[in-house]
N, C-alpha and C positions, 0 to 999 in steps of 0.2 A: 380508878382507872388502873389497868394492869398493862404491863409491857409484854408484848407478844412479838415473836419473829416467825413469819410464815415459812412453810417447809420449803417453798420455791426460793427463798432468799439464799443467794450464794455466798459461801465464804463467811469470814468474820469481818467485823468493821476494821478499817485501816486507819489508825489515828497515830501519826508520827510524833506529835507533840501536844501538850495542853493548849487549850485556846488562849491566845494572846489578847488579854483586854487592853486594846490599844487606844482607848478613848473614854469619855464619860459614860457612867452606867446608862444602859438602855434596856428595853424590853427583850430584844432579840438581836444577836450578832452571830452571823454565819460566814465562814470563809471556805471556799473550794468544796462546797457540800456536793457529794456525788451518791447516787444510788443506782446500782446495777442489779437487775434481776436475772434469774435463771435464763439461759439462752443468750446472754450478753446484752439484753434490752436495758439501755440507759434511760431510766425515767428521769433522772436529775443529773445534770452534766456540768457541775462546777458552779454552784451559785454562791455569790457573795451577797449578804443582806445586812442592814443596819436598821433596826426599828427603834425609834426614840420612845422614851417612857411618856406615857399619856397621849400618844397619838393613835388615830385609827389608820392602819396600814393596809392598803389593798394589794392582793396578789391577783392580777388579772390575766386571763388566759383561756383558750378554748379547752374543750374536753381532751384529756390525754396530754395536756402540756406538762404535767409534773406538779401541779398545785397540791393535790392531796398527798403525794408521796413526801413533798417537802414538809407539810404540816405534820405528818406521822413521824417524821424524824425529829422535828422540833419538840414534839409532844412525848418523845421517848418511846413511841409505839413501834418504830422501826430503827435499827441502828444504821448509820450511814456506811456506805462502802468506803468512802474517803471523805476527808474534810472534818471540820470542827464547828461547834455551835455553843454558844451561851444563850440561855433563856433565863430571864429575871436574874441575870448575873451569874448563873450556874452552868457548869459544863454538863450537857445532856448525857454524855457517856460516862463521865466520872461520878456524877451525882444525880442519877435519874430519879431516885425516890424523892429527893428534895425538890427537884424540878416540879414533879407532879403535885407537890403540896402548894406550889406557888401559882399554878396555872389552872384555868378552866378550859374545857374542851366541849364544843358541840360540833360533832361530826354530821356528815350528810345523813347517816342512818339514825333515825330517831327511835331509841328503844324504851317505849313507855309501856308499862303494864296496863292493858285496857281495862282491868277491873279495879285499879287503884284510883282514888280521887286525886286531883292535882295537889291537894294539901298533903295527903299521905305520901306522895311520891317525894315531895320536897323534904319533908320530915325524915323519910328514910334516907335520902341522900345526905342530910345533916348528920345522921347517925354514923355514916361512913367517915365522916371527918371529926367524929368525936363530939359533936354538938348534940346534946340529948335533953330530955325533959323540957322544962319551960323555955330554955334557951332555943331548943329546936323549934318549938311552937312559935316563939317570937320571931325567929330568923325566917321561918316559912312564911309567916304573915308579911313580913317586910318585903320579901321577894315577890310574893303574889301581888302585893300592892305596886310594886316597882314595874312589873310587866303587864298590868292592867287585868289580872285574872281573879281578883277578889271575888267577884260575883259567881264565878264558875269554880271556886276553889274546892267545893264539896261534891262536884259531879265527877262521875267516872270519866277517865280520859278518853275512853272509846267514844264519847259524845262530843269531843272536842273537834273543832275544824282544824285544817292543816295549819292555819296561822296560829291558832291557839296552842297547838302542839309544839310548834316552833318556839313560841314565847316561853312555854313551860320548860322546854329543853334549855333555853337561855338561863332561866331561873335556876334550874338544877346545877348548871355549870358555875353559878356564882355563890353557892352556899358558903364557901370557905373564904370569900372575899379575895379572889386571886388577883395577883399583880397584872397578869397577861391572860386575856381571854382569846382563844383561837375558835374561830367560826368558819367552818368549811362549807361553802354554798348555802348560807342560811336561809335563802329565799327560794331555792330551787323548787319549782312545782306549785308555787303559791300564785294566787290571783293578784292583780294589781293592788287592791285594797289592802290585803293581808301583807303584802310585800312593803308598802309604805308604813304599816303598823310596825313591822319588824325593824325597819330602819329607824323609827322613833325610838324603839326600845334600845337599839344599838347606840343612838346618840345619847340617851339618858344614861346608860351604863358608863360610856366614856367620860360623860361630864363629872361623874362620881370619882373619876381618877383612875379607872381600869384601862390599860393599854389593850388595843384590839387589833388582832391579826386576822384579816377577813380575806377568804378566797372567793372569787366570783368570776363569772363569765358575762356578766351583765354590765354593759358599758354605763348605763345610767347609775347603776348602783355604786360603781367605783367613783363616778363623777360626783355624786351627791354626798356620799358618806366619808370618803377618804381624804386624809390630809395629805398623803403621798401614796403613789401607786408604783408597783413594779409590774411590768408586762412580761409574761413568761411564755415561751414558745419552744416546743421540742426539748424541754429540760434546761433551757438557758434563758437568762434575763435578757431581753432585747431593748428595753428602754426603762428608765426610772426617774421619778421626780413628781412634783405635785401635778395634779390634772391640768391646772392652768398652764404651768410651765411646759409641760409636754406638748400641749396644743399650740402654745405661742411659738415653740421652737419649730413647728411645721411652717409658720409664716404664711401670710397672705390668705387668699380664699381658695376654695376647692370647686373646680368646675367639673361636673361629671357628664361625659358625653356617652350615652347609650349607643352602642354600635348597631344594634338591629341588623346583623348580618354583613355589616361593612367590614372590610379588611382592616385589622388593628394597626398593621405596619403602615399601610398607605394613609390611614387617618392620622397617625401620629406624625408622619412625614409632612402632611399637609399643614399640620398645625405648628410644626417644630420651631419656626421662626417667629412665633407670636410674641409681640412686645410684652415684657413682664413676665414671661413664662419661666418658672424656676425648674420644674421637672415634670415628666409625664409618667404616670405609674399605671401599667396595665392591670386590669382585673377582669374577671369573667364577664364577657359581653359588654365591656365598657372600658373607658379610659378616664383616669383621674388626673386633671390638670391643676398644678399648684401655681397660681398667678397672683400678681400684686393686686389687681383690682378685678374681681370676678364679674360683677354686673357689666362693667363697660367693656370687658373682654368678649362677651357673647356675641355681639354684632361682628366683631373682626373673625372670630372662630367660624360663624355661619359664612361669612364672605369667602374665607379661605377654602372651605370645604365645598362651596359652590363652584369656585374656580377649578378645583381639582375633580369636580363632577362626583363627589362622594355624598351619598345620602346616608344620613345617621337618624337616630331616634331622638328622644327627648335630650334637652341640654338643660342641666340645673346647677345652681350655684349655692354654696353654703360655707359656713365658717369651719375651720378644722375641728374634728372630734377626736376622742380617744381611738375610735375605729380607724381614722386616717393615720394616727400614729402607729397603730398596728400594721396597717396596709404598707406604709413606708418602710417599716423595719423588716417586714416579712414577705411582702409582695402579694398578700392576700387579705381579705376582710377577716375580722375576728368572728363575727356572728355567722353561724352556719358551718364553721370549720369542721372538717372530719375528725373523728377521734383517731389518735395515732399514738404510738410511742409507749403504750401502757401493757403490761403483761396481763393475760387473761385471768390469772389467778387472783384470789383475794390478797389485798396489800398493794396492788397496783394502783395507778392513779385514775380514779373515776370522775375526776373533776376536770 
């Protein structure tokens, strides 16, 4: 992996002092990380992160939120405009070459030679890290076994499915036994079965002791895989914690009232004095009501709307999800969010 700086990146990195290692060793520590592109586009706006050694850390957010830009800075592919970062205990600006020796990276773009076999590709990658001869052959076989590609090892990669290519990309990022593995949207574009297979491989890699920094826009992926999650929106972290804790902080149940043309303000006013109601969050064509007891509140909601002569659509109840956490923090749902904040040139955040 080589360090490149896109032509549109403005100025030089601004680092006022070395990173302060103010706690026990971890996989990633970032303080005040900022990235500004040409035209003043702020892709990352002052991010603080602390990823513990041995955990799967999820970076969850919509397209254009700043996920990929952050990963590229942590992987030494982009210099930060401001702020500092340690990866595997090393300053990414002061010691980039050493950082690259300790990390593995699988970005969104899978660059596989279609005429190479899976085994040839892994052995070639081994050679880039000084692993040659019998050692390379042994390491390639270990990794092919790890990601379940032994039977396809001697097939050309152009015959591989999308899921198989993702798993081969994971294997190639692991040849030098990295301390930290960065995965940028590892299951984007995969069918559900292939996605589950990649999840299993990530769990297996993590169980062997590798710290994993995972970007995703899939709620279930973050919920299922990650020990902790940071939710990013418009270049800023808006919530952070374990998936369970983030959902628990929402409290209570979520009752969703589909407006079906009803006036949102009048509907909220009619429901406003509902017993046990914590807050009302408007969303497109619906209201999300956070209440102590969702099932028992539905009858009272219907009664109040009937008294106000307001006709609405379906009323449903659920427990809080990570999407509710995102809605509460930003005022909109995560899924289906429009892409924004990223510069059009390469190097912007496409995740």
